[in-house]
Jmol script that loads the backbone (N, CA, C; Angstrom):
load data "model"
ATOM      1  N   MET A   1      -6.089  40.505 -26.495  1.00  0.00           N
ATOM      2  CA  MET A   1      -5.595  39.212 -26.897  1.00  0.00           C
ATOM      3  C   MET A   1      -5.746  38.195 -25.775  1.00  0.00           C
ATOM      4  N   LYS A   2      -5.653  38.672 -24.533  1.00  0.00           N
ATOM      5  CA  LYS A   2      -5.820  37.786 -23.380  1.00  0.00           C
ATOM      6  C   LYS A   2      -7.224  37.187 -23.361  1.00  0.00           C
ATOM      7  N   ASP A   3      -8.219  37.997 -23.694  1.00  0.00           N
ATOM      8  CA  ASP A   3      -9.597  37.505 -23.722  1.00  0.00           C
ATOM      9  C   ASP A   3      -9.787  36.440 -24.798  1.00  0.00           C
ATOM     10  N   PHE A   4      -9.080  36.597 -25.904  1.00  0.00           N
ATOM     11  CA  PHE A   4      -9.175  35.603 -26.973  1.00  0.00           C
ATOM     12  C   PHE A   4      -8.692  34.236 -26.487  1.00  0.00           C
ATOM     13  N   PHE A   5      -7.523  34.201 -25.867  1.00  0.00           N
ATOM     14  CA  PHE A   5      -6.982  32.926 -25.398  1.00  0.00           C
ATOM     15  C   PHE A   5      -7.808  32.349 -24.250  1.00  0.00           C
ATOM     16  N   LEU A   6      -8.365  33.205 -23.431  1.00  0.00           N
ATOM     17  CA  LEU A   6      -9.254  32.731 -22.370  1.00  0.00           C
ATOM     18  C   LEU A   6     -10.491  32.082 -22.972  1.00  0.00           C
ATOM     19  N   ASN A   7     -11.018  32.658 -24.037  1.00  0.00           N
ATOM     20  CA  ASN A   7     -12.178  32.101 -24.712  1.00  0.00           C
ATOM     21  C   ASN A   7     -11.830  30.775 -25.393  1.00  0.00           C
ATOM     22  N   VAL A   8     -10.646  30.677 -25.990  1.00  0.00           N
ATOM     23  CA  VAL A   8     -10.228  29.444 -26.662  1.00  0.00           C
ATOM     24  C   VAL A   8     -10.050  28.312 -25.649  1.00  0.00           C
ATOM     25  N   THR A   9      -9.586  28.617 -24.452  1.00  0.00           N
ATOM     26  CA  THR A   9      -9.391  27.565 -23.455  1.00  0.00           C
ATOM     27  C   THR A   9     -10.716  27.020 -22.923  1.00  0.00           C
ATOM     28  N   ARG A  10     -11.793  27.711 -23.151  1.00  0.00           N
ATOM     29  CA  ARG A  10     -13.095  27.221 -22.682  1.00  0.00           C
ATOM     30  C   ARG A  10     -13.659  26.124 -23.578  1.00  0.00           C
ATOM     31  N   TYR A  11     -13.271  26.073 -24.826  1.00  0.00           N
ATOM     32  CA  TYR A  11     -13.827  25.090 -25.755  1.00  0.00           C
ATOM     33  C   TYR A  11     -13.530  23.646 -25.370  1.00  0.00           C
ATOM     34  N   PRO A  12     -12.309  23.272 -24.988  1.00  0.00           N
ATOM     35  CA  PRO A  12     -12.100  21.874 -24.572  1.00  0.00           C
ATOM     36  C   PRO A  12     -12.940  21.484 -23.351  1.00  0.00           C
ATOM     37  N   ARG A  13     -13.081  22.403 -22.416  1.00  0.00           N
ATOM     38  CA  ARG A  13     -13.920  22.101 -21.249  1.00  0.00           C
ATOM     39  C   ARG A  13     -15.377  21.914 -21.654  1.00  0.00           C
ATOM     40  N   TYR A  14     -15.839  22.727 -22.581  1.00  0.00           N
ATOM     41  CA  TYR A  14     -17.212  22.585 -23.073  1.00  0.00           C
ATOM     42  C   TYR A  14     -17.384  21.253 -23.788  1.00  0.00           C
ATOM     43  N   LEU A  15     -16.413  20.874 -24.605  1.00  0.00           N
ATOM     44  CA  LEU A  15     -16.479  19.606 -25.327  1.00  0.00           C
ATOM     45  C   LEU A  15     -16.523  18.423 -24.370  1.00  0.00           C
ATOM     46  N   VAL A  16     -15.706  18.443 -23.333  1.00  0.00           N
ATOM     47  CA  VAL A  16     -15.711  17.357 -22.343  1.00  0.00           C
ATOM     48  C   VAL A  16     -17.046  17.317 -21.605  1.00  0.00           C
ATOM     49  N   ALA A  17     -17.539  18.462 -21.183  1.00  0.00           N
ATOM     50  CA  ALA A  17     -18.813  18.508 -20.464  1.00  0.00           C
ATOM     51  C   ALA A  17     -19.962  18.033 -21.347  1.00  0.00           C
ATOM     52  N   PHE A  18     -19.961  18.451 -22.605  1.00  0.00           N
ATOM     53  CA  PHE A  18     -21.009  18.035 -23.532  1.00  0.00           C
ATOM     54  C   PHE A  18     -20.940  16.529 -23.775  1.00  0.00           C
ATOM     55  N   GLY A  19     -19.740  15.996 -23.984  1.00  0.00           N
ATOM     56  CA  GLY A  19     -19.571  14.559 -24.207  1.00  0.00           C
ATOM     57  C   GLY A  19     -20.016  13.735 -23.016  1.00  0.00           C
ATOM     58  N   LEU A  20     -19.671  14.166 -21.819  1.00  0.00           N
ATOM     59  CA  LEU A  20     -20.098  13.447 -20.623  1.00  0.00           C
ATOM     60  C   LEU A  20     -21.614  13.511 -20.439  1.00  0.00           C
ATOM     61  N   GLY A  21     -22.207  14.638 -20.765  1.00  0.00           N
ATOM     62  CA  GLY A  21     -23.661  14.754 -20.660  1.00  0.00           C
ATOM     63  C   GLY A  21     -24.372  13.831 -21.632  1.00  0.00           C
ATOM     64  N   VAL A  22     -23.881  13.759 -22.861  1.00  0.00           N
ATOM     65  CA  VAL A  22     -24.476  12.859 -23.845  1.00  0.00           C
ATOM     66  C   VAL A  22     -24.294  11.405 -23.422  1.00  0.00           C
ATOM     67  N   ALA A  23     -23.090  11.052 -22.966  1.00  0.00           N
ATOM     68  CA  ALA A  23     -22.839   9.678 -22.526  1.00  0.00           C
ATOM     69  C   ALA A  23     -23.733   9.300 -21.352  1.00  0.00           C
ATOM     70  N   THR A  24     -23.915  10.210 -20.423  1.00  0.00           N
ATOM     71  CA  THR A  24     -24.781   9.933 -19.281  1.00  0.00           C
ATOM     72  C   THR A  24     -26.226   9.722 -19.717  1.00  0.00           C
ATOM     73  N   SER A  25     -26.702  10.565 -20.610  1.00  0.00           N
ATOM     74  CA  SER A  25     -28.092  10.440 -21.037  1.00  0.00           C
ATOM     75  C   SER A  25     -28.319   9.205 -21.904  1.00  0.00           C
ATOM     76  N   VAL A  26     -27.277   8.677 -22.528  1.00  0.00           N
ATOM     77  CA  VAL A  26     -27.424   7.471 -23.344  1.00  0.00           C
ATOM     78  C   VAL A  26     -27.295   6.216 -22.484  1.00  0.00           C
ATOM     79  N   PHE A  27     -26.287   6.183 -21.621  1.00  0.00           N
ATOM     80  CA  PHE A  27     -25.997   4.953 -20.887  1.00  0.00           C
ATOM     81  C   PHE A  27     -26.865   4.744 -19.652  1.00  0.00           C
ATOM     82  N   GLU A  28     -27.447   5.784 -19.113  1.00  0.00           N
ATOM     83  CA  GLU A  28     -28.299   5.623 -17.925  1.00  0.00           C
ATOM     84  C   GLU A  28     -29.527   4.755 -18.205  1.00  0.00           C
ATOM     85  N   PRO A  29     -30.281   4.990 -19.283  1.00  0.00           N
ATOM     86  CA  PRO A  29     -31.420   4.100 -19.555  1.00  0.00           C
ATOM     87  C   PRO A  29     -30.971   2.677 -19.918  1.00  0.00           C
ATOM     88  N   LEU A  30     -29.822   2.556 -20.562  1.00  0.00           N
ATOM     89  CA  LEU A  30     -29.349   1.222 -20.938  1.00  0.00           C
ATOM     90  C   LEU A  30     -28.969   0.395 -19.717  1.00  0.00           C
ATOM     91  N   THR A  31     -28.373   1.025 -18.721  1.00  0.00           N
ATOM     92  CA  THR A  31     -28.016   0.281 -17.515  1.00  0.00           C
ATOM     93  C   THR A  31     -29.268  -0.147 -16.751  1.00  0.00           C
ATOM     94  N   ALA A  32     -30.317   0.661 -16.812  1.00  0.00           N
ATOM     95  CA  ALA A  32     -31.562   0.278 -16.141  1.00  0.00           C
ATOM     96  C   ALA A  32     -32.201  -0.927 -16.833  1.00  0.00           C
ATOM     97  N   ARG A  33     -32.076  -1.013 -18.153  1.00  0.00           N
ATOM     98  CA  ARG A  33     -32.664  -2.129 -18.894  1.00  0.00           C
ATOM     99  C   ARG A  33     -31.787  -3.367 -18.885  1.00  0.00           C
ATOM    100  N   ALA A  34     -30.527  -3.218 -18.553  1.00  0.00           N
ATOM    101  CA  ALA A  34     -29.603  -4.344 -18.582  1.00  0.00           C
ATOM    102  C   ALA A  34     -29.800  -5.291 -17.402  1.00  0.00           C
ATOM    103  N   ARG A  35     -30.690  -4.986 -16.509  1.00  0.00           N
ATOM    104  CA  ARG A  35     -30.932  -5.880 -15.362  1.00  0.00           C
ATOM    105  C   ARG A  35     -31.650  -7.159 -15.788  1.00  0.00           C
ATOM    106  N   ASN A  36     -32.397  -7.085 -16.861  1.00  0.00           N
ATOM    107  CA  ASN A  36     -33.040  -8.267 -17.412  1.00  0.00           C
ATOM    108  C   ASN A  36     -32.005  -9.016 -18.249  1.00  0.00           C
ATOM    109  N   PRO A  37     -31.765 -10.314 -17.981  1.00  0.00           N
ATOM    110  CA  PRO A  37     -30.703 -11.029 -18.700  1.00  0.00           C
ATOM    111  C   PRO A  37     -30.899 -11.077 -20.221  1.00  0.00           C
ATOM    112  N   VAL A  38     -32.132 -11.224 -20.679  1.00  0.00           N
ATOM    113  CA  VAL A  38     -32.375 -11.287 -22.121  1.00  0.00           C
ATOM    114  C   VAL A  38     -32.041  -9.941 -22.767  1.00  0.00           C
ATOM    115  N   THR A  39     -32.446  -8.877 -22.136  1.00  0.00           N
ATOM    116  CA  THR A  39     -32.149  -7.547 -22.657  1.00  0.00           C
ATOM    117  C   THR A  39     -30.655  -7.269 -22.598  1.00  0.00           C
ATOM    118  N   ALA A  40     -29.982  -7.729 -21.553  1.00  0.00           N
ATOM    119  CA  ALA A  40     -28.537  -7.522 -21.446  1.00  0.00           C
ATOM    120  C   ALA A  40     -27.801  -8.214 -22.582  1.00  0.00           C
ATOM    121  N   VAL A  41     -28.219  -9.433 -22.918  1.00  0.00           N
ATOM    122  CA  VAL A  41     -27.587 -10.150 -24.033  1.00  0.00           C
ATOM    123  C   VAL A  41     -27.846  -9.413 -25.342  1.00  0.00           C
ATOM    124  N   ALA A  42     -29.042  -8.910 -25.518  1.00  0.00           N
ATOM    125  CA  ALA A  42     -29.365  -8.158 -26.736  1.00  0.00           C
ATOM    126  C   ALA A  42     -28.550  -6.871 -26.821  1.00  0.00           C
ATOM    127  N   LEU A  43     -28.371  -6.174 -25.705  1.00  0.00           N
ATOM    128  CA  LEU A  43     -27.572  -4.949 -25.709  1.00  0.00           C
ATOM    129  C   LEU A  43     -26.108  -5.238 -26.012  1.00  0.00           C
ATOM    130  N   ILE A  44     -25.581  -6.314 -25.449  1.00  0.00           N
ATOM    131  CA  ILE A  44     -24.194  -6.693 -25.729  1.00  0.00           C
ATOM    132  C   ILE A  44     -24.040  -7.056 -27.201  1.00  0.00           C
ATOM    133  N   GLY A  45     -24.991  -7.809 -27.736  1.00  0.00           N
ATOM    134  CA  GLY A  45     -24.948  -8.162 -29.156  1.00  0.00           C
ATOM    135  C   GLY A  45     -25.019  -6.942 -30.053  1.00  0.00           C
ATOM    136  N   ALA A  46     -25.857  -5.982 -29.697  1.00  0.00           N
ATOM    137  CA  ALA A  46     -25.966  -4.757 -30.488  1.00  0.00           C
ATOM    138  C   ALA A  46     -24.673  -3.946 -30.420  1.00  0.00           C
ATOM    139  N   ALA A  47     -24.051  -3.901 -29.250  1.00  0.00           N
ATOM    140  CA  ALA A  47     -22.799  -3.160 -29.105  1.00  0.00           C
ATOM    141  C   ALA A  47     -21.681  -3.807 -29.920  1.00  0.00           C
ATOM    142  N   VAL A  48     -21.581  -5.130 -29.852  1.00  0.00           N
ATOM    143  CA  VAL A  48     -20.554  -5.836 -30.613  1.00  0.00           C
ATOM    144  C   VAL A  48     -20.798  -5.670 -32.108  1.00  0.00           C
ATOM    145  N   SER A  49     -22.044  -5.790 -32.524  1.00  0.00           N
ATOM    146  CA  SER A  49     -22.382  -5.613 -33.936  1.00  0.00           C
ATOM    147  C   SER A  49     -22.052  -4.202 -34.411  1.00  0.00           C
ATOM    148  N   GLY A  50     -22.335  -3.218 -33.605  1.00  0.00           N
ATOM    149  CA  GLY A  50     -22.013  -1.843 -33.962  1.00  0.00           C
ATOM    150  C   GLY A  50     -20.520  -1.607 -34.077  1.00  0.00           C
ATOM    151  N   LEU A  51     -19.744  -2.181 -33.163  1.00  0.00           N
ATOM    152  CA  LEU A  51     -18.287  -2.015 -33.227  1.00  0.00           C
ATOM    153  C   LEU A  51     -17.696  -2.709 -34.445  1.00  0.00           C
ATOM    154  N   ILE A  52     -18.203  -3.889 -34.766  1.00  0.00           N
ATOM    155  CA  ILE A  52     -17.722  -4.593 -35.960  1.00  0.00           C
ATOM    156  C   ILE A  52     -18.066  -3.797 -37.214  1.00  0.00           C
ATOM    157  N   SER A  53     -19.280  -3.275 -37.279  1.00  0.00           N
ATOM    158  CA  SER A  53     -19.677  -2.465 -38.438  1.00  0.00           C
ATOM    159  C   SER A  53     -18.810  -1.217 -38.564  1.00  0.00           C
ATOM    160  N   LEU A  54     -18.555  -0.564 -37.453  1.00  0.00           N
ATOM    161  CA  LEU A  54     -17.707   0.626 -37.469  1.00  0.00           C
ATOM    162  C   LEU A  54     -16.298   0.286 -37.931  1.00  0.00           C
ATOM    163  N   ALA A  55     -15.760  -0.827 -37.452  1.00  0.00           N
ATOM    164  CA  ALA A  55     -14.416  -1.236 -37.854  1.00  0.00           C
ATOM    165  C   ALA A  55     -14.360  -1.544 -39.350  1.00  0.00           C
ATOM    166  N   LEU A  56     -15.373  -2.228 -39.870  1.00  0.00           N
ATOM    167  CA  LEU A  56     -15.380  -2.550 -41.286  1.00  0.00           C
ATOM    168  C   LEU A  56     -15.521  -1.308 -42.163  1.00  0.00           C
ATOM    169  N   VAL A  57     -16.351  -0.373 -41.751  1.00  0.00           N
ATOM    170  CA  VAL A  57     -16.526   0.866 -42.512  1.00  0.00           C
ATOM    171  C   VAL A  57     -15.232   1.678 -42.496  1.00  0.00           C
ATOM    172  N   LEU A  58     -14.599   1.799 -41.334  1.00  0.00           N
ATOM    173  CA  LEU A  58     -13.348   2.543 -41.258  1.00  0.00           C
ATOM    174  C   LEU A  58     -12.250   1.867 -42.060  1.00  0.00           C
ATOM    175  N   HIS A  59     -12.211   0.541 -42.048  1.00  0.00           N
ATOM    176  CA  HIS A  59     -11.214  -0.185 -42.834  1.00  0.00           C
ATOM    177  C   HIS A  59     -11.433   0.057 -44.323  1.00  0.00           C
ATOM    178  N   ALA A  60     -12.675   0.063 -44.751  1.00  0.00           N
ATOM    179  CA  ALA A  60     -12.980   0.320 -46.160  1.00  0.00           C
ATOM    180  C   ALA A  60     -12.651   1.758 -46.546  1.00  0.00           C
ATOM    181  N   MET A  61     -12.790   2.683 -45.624  1.00  0.00           N
ATOM    182  CA  MET A  61     -12.484   4.078 -45.920  1.00  0.00           C
ATOM    183  C   MET A  61     -10.976   4.309 -46.011  1.00  0.00           C
ATOM    184  N   VAL A  62     -10.219   3.629 -45.172  1.00  0.00           N
ATOM    185  CA  VAL A  62      -8.776   3.845 -45.131  1.00  0.00           C
ATOM    186  C   VAL A  62      -8.072   3.067 -46.221  1.00  0.00           C
ATOM    187  N   ASN A  63      -8.517   1.826 -46.439  1.00  0.00           N
ATOM    188  CA  ASN A  63      -7.883   0.945 -47.417  1.00  0.00           C
ATOM    189  C   ASN A  63      -8.902   0.608 -48.502  1.00  0.00           C
ATOM    190  N   PRO A  64      -8.961   1.386 -49.580  1.00  0.00           N
ATOM    191  CA  PRO A  64     -10.012   1.170 -50.570  1.00  0.00           C
ATOM    192  C   PRO A  64      -9.809  -0.083 -51.437  1.00  0.00           C
ATOM    193  N   ALA A  65      -8.674  -0.768 -51.313  1.00  0.00           N
ATOM    194  CA  ALA A  65      -8.460  -1.984 -52.099  1.00  0.00           C
ATOM    195  C   ALA A  65      -9.361  -3.089 -51.564  1.00  0.00           C
ATOM    196  N   PRO A  66      -9.871  -3.967 -52.415  1.00  0.00           N
ATOM    197  CA  PRO A  66     -10.728  -5.050 -51.936  1.00  0.00           C
ATOM    198  C   PRO A  66      -9.964  -6.023 -51.043  1.00  0.00           C
ATOM    199  N   LEU A  67     -10.716  -6.721 -50.197  1.00  0.00           N
ATOM    200  CA  LEU A  67     -10.105  -7.640 -49.244  1.00  0.00           C
ATOM    201  C   LEU A  67      -9.739  -8.991 -49.864  1.00  0.00           C
ATOM    202  N   ALA A  68      -9.883  -9.162 -51.147  1.00  0.00           N
ATOM    203  CA  ALA A  68      -9.617 -10.443 -51.808  1.00  0.00           C
ATOM    204  C   ALA A  68      -8.185 -10.809 -51.802  1.00  0.00           C
TER     205      ALA A  68
END
end "model"
wireframe off; spacefill off
backbone 0.3
color backbone group
C-alpha cells in the first residue's frame, strides 16, 4: 500500500513538470518574436482576443440563457 501512495504522489509533480515544459516551449519563441514592435502588438491582440473568446464560450456554457 505504501508503494501505491508513493506512486500517487508522483502525478502532481509530473503534471507541474509537464505544464512548465509546455509553457516554456510555447512562450520562448513568442518572446523572441516580441522584440519587433509590430509583432508584439499582434501577439498582444491575439492574446486579448483569445481570452475574450474563452470568456464568452465559458459564459455560454455556464449560463445557457441568452444575453438579451
